[in-house]
C-alpha positions in Angstrom: -5.6 -2.2 2.4 -9.2 -3.1 2.3 -9.2 -3.1 -1.1 -6.1 -4.5 -2.3 -6.9 -7.3 -0.5 -9.5 -7.9 -2.6 -7.9 -7.2 -5.9 -5.0 -9.6 -4.8 -8.3 -12.8 -3.7 -10.1 -12.0 -7.6 -6.0 -12.0 -9.6 -5.8 -15.3 -7.7 -9.1 -16.5 -8.7 -8.1 -15.3 -12.8 -5.0 -17.2 -12.5 -6.8 -20.5 -11.2 -9.2 -19.9 -13.6 -6.7 -19.4 -16.3 -4.8 -22.5 -15.3 -8.1 -24.4 -15.2 -9.6 -23.8 -19.0 -6.4 -24.5 -19.9 -6.1 -27.4 -18.0 -8.9 -28.6 -19.7 -7.2 -27.7 -23.1 -5.0 -29.8 -22.6 -6.9 -32.9 -21.5 -9.6 -31.9 -24.5 -5.9 -32.0 -27.2 -4.9 -34.7 -25.4 -7.8 -37.3 -25.6 -7.8 -36.3 -29.7 -5.1 -37.1 -29.9 -5.6 -41.0 -28.0 -8.5 -41.4 -30.4 -6.4 -40.3 -33.7 -4.5 -43.3 -32.9 -6.2 -45.5 -32.0 -7.8 -44.7 -35.7 -4.9 -45.1 -37.7 -4.4 -48.0 -35.7 -7.8 -49.7 -36.5 -7.7 -47.5 -40.2 -3.9 -50.4 -40.3 -6.0 -53.0 -39.9 -8.7 -52.3 -42.1 -6.0 -52.3 -45.5 -4.7 -55.7 -43.7 -7.1 -57.4 -43.9 -8.2 -59.0 -40.7 -10.4 -61.8 -40.4 -11.8 -64.5 -38.1 -11.7 -63.7 -34.3 -8.8 -60.9 -35.1 -12.0 -59.2 -37.1 -14.8 -59.3 -34.4 -12.2 -58.2 -31.7 -12.2 -55.1 -34.6 -15.3 -54.8 -34.1 -15.1 -54.0 -30.8 -12.1 -51.8 -31.7 -14.4 -49.9 -33.7 -17.4 -49.5 -30.9 -15.0 -48.6 -28.5 -13.8 -45.1 -31.0 -17.5 -44.4 -31.4 -17.8 -43.8 -27.7 -14.7 -41.8 -27.7 -16.0 -39.6 -29.6 -18.7 -39.1 -28.9 -17.0 -38.5 -25.1 -15.5 -35.9 -26.7 -18.2 -34.6 -29.1 -20.5 -34.6 -25.2 -16.9 -33.0 -23.4 -16.6 -35.5 -21.1 -12.5 -36.3 -21.4 -12.0 -38.6 -19.0 -14.6 -41.4 -20.7 -13.4 -39.7 -24.1 -9.4 -40.9 -22.8 -10.8 -44.0 -21.1 -12.6 -45.3 -23.9 -10.1 -43.9 -26.6 -8.0 -46.6 -24.4 -9.6 -49.5 -25.0 -10.0 -48.8 -28.7 -5.9 -48.2 -28.8 -5.9 -52.3 -26.7 -8.5 -53.8 -29.2 -6.9 -52.6 -31.7 -4.0 -54.2 -31.0 -5.2 -57.3 -30.2 -7.1 -57.1 -33.4 -3.2 -57.5 -34.9 -1.2 -59.8 -33.1 -4.5 -62.0 -33.3 -4.0 -62.0 -37.3 -0.4 -62.0 -36.9 -0.8 -65.0 -34.8 -3.5 -66.2 -37.0 -1.1 -66.0 -40.0 2.4 -67.9 -38.4 0.3 -70.5 -37.5 -0.3 -71.0 -40.5 3.1 -70.5 -42.0 3.8 -73.2 -39.3 1.6 -75.6 -40.3 3.0 -75.3 -43.5 6.2 -75.9 -43.3 5.7 -78.8 -41.0 3.2 -80.4 -43.2 6.2 -80.6 -45.7 
């Protein structure tokens, strides 16, 4: 009976280890996906040629992306997710800032007529 209980406990321990390993792998995949999305946004902004205040925000986005990539290399998925989310938000802000600048310039042209 005691051997049977030990075997059952060992089976549960192995199952728990397998589940936590799967959860860690999922967390790393999620972190890598968010990093890739942030990188894509930053690259799109670079192609669009953000300037002025948007370029400053873009620089901050690149720095956050670098922190996320370092965190992934260090196997710190939580830090990677946080930094990648920050990079993504900053890249979105840079894009919005650039769009606002373009719209303001267009508005100024229309009102000058």
